[in-house]
Structures are given as C-alpha cells and as structure tokens.
C-alpha positions in Angstrom: 2.8 24.4 -26.7 0.7 27.2 -24.8 -2.8 27.7 -25.1 -4.9 31.0 -24.2 -8.8 31.5 -24.1 -9.5 34.6 -26.4 -12.7 36.3 -27.6 -13.0 36.5 -31.4 -15.6 39.3 -32.8 -17.8 38.4 -36.0 -19.9 40.9 -37.6 -22.7 40.3 -39.9 -25.4 42.6 -40.9 -26.9 44.1 -37.9 -25.5 41.6 -35.5 -22.1 40.9 -33.6 -21.1 38.0 -32.0 -18.4 37.5 -29.3 -17.0 33.8 -29.6 -14.6 32.4 -26.9 -12.1 30.2 -28.8 -8.7 28.9 -27.6 -5.7 30.0 -29.5 -2.8 27.7 -29.4 0.6 28.8 -29.4 4.1 27.2 -30.2 7.3 28.0 -32.1 6.4 27.1 -35.4 5.7 29.8 -38.3 2.0 29.3 -38.2 1.5 30.0 -34.4 -1.2 31.1 -33.3 -3.8 28.8 -34.5 -7.1 27.7 -34.0 -8.4 23.9 -33.6 -10.6 22.6 -36.2 -13.6 22.6 -33.6 -13.1 26.4 -32.6 -12.7 27.4 -36.5 -16.1 25.6 -37.0 -17.8 27.0 -34.3 -16.9 30.6 -35.8 -18.1 29.5 -39.0 -21.5 28.3 -37.5 -21.9 31.3 -35.7 -21.2 33.6 -39.0 -23.7 31.4 -41.0 -26.4 31.7 -38.2 -26.0 35.5 -38.1 -26.2 35.7 -41.8 -29.5 33.5 -41.6 -30.8 35.5 -38.7 -30.8 32.5 -36.8 -30.4 34.0 -33.4 -31.3 31.0 -31.3 -28.4 28.7 -32.9 -26.0 31.7 -32.8 -26.6 32.5 -29.0 -26.0 28.9 -28.1 -22.4 29.4 -29.2 -21.7 33.2 -28.8 -22.8 36.2 -27.0 -24.8 38.0 -29.8 -25.1 41.9 -29.8 -27.6 44.1 -31.8 -25.9 46.9 -33.7 -27.7 50.1 -34.0 -26.4 52.5 -36.4 -26.0 56.3 -34.7 -26.9 59.2 -37.2 -25.5 62.4 -36.4 
C-alpha cells in the first residue's frame, strides 16, 4: 500500500479552497481512496465556504477569492 499527498480543489461560490489530503493506493478496484478524516475535512471546508465561514475554512485549507473577468 502506497500513500501520496495531493491537493484537492473545492469551488463554492466566489471562493476556492486548496485542501491537502493523503491518497492511499493499493491493488484493489477502489484505489485510490481517502481516509475518513480527509473526506470529513473536505466536507467541512465545503460547508464552511458555503456559509462564508472563512475562518474555519482557512484553518484546514488555503482559501482564494475568485474574481470574474469580463471581456
């Protein structure tokens, strides 16, 4: 079994979060997968962004404010 750290991107409204998670690789058909803790971390960040709770989201991820460009 191998593990690799990756950044997952979450987009909610005008915000984007970059969340560091550990992916676990093995030989079964479900590979790669997240731990329950990392899945919960993604859910927590997503919910915090939906509620504009940037303080909570920023404790678990890098947060970016997205600005639309009108051409």
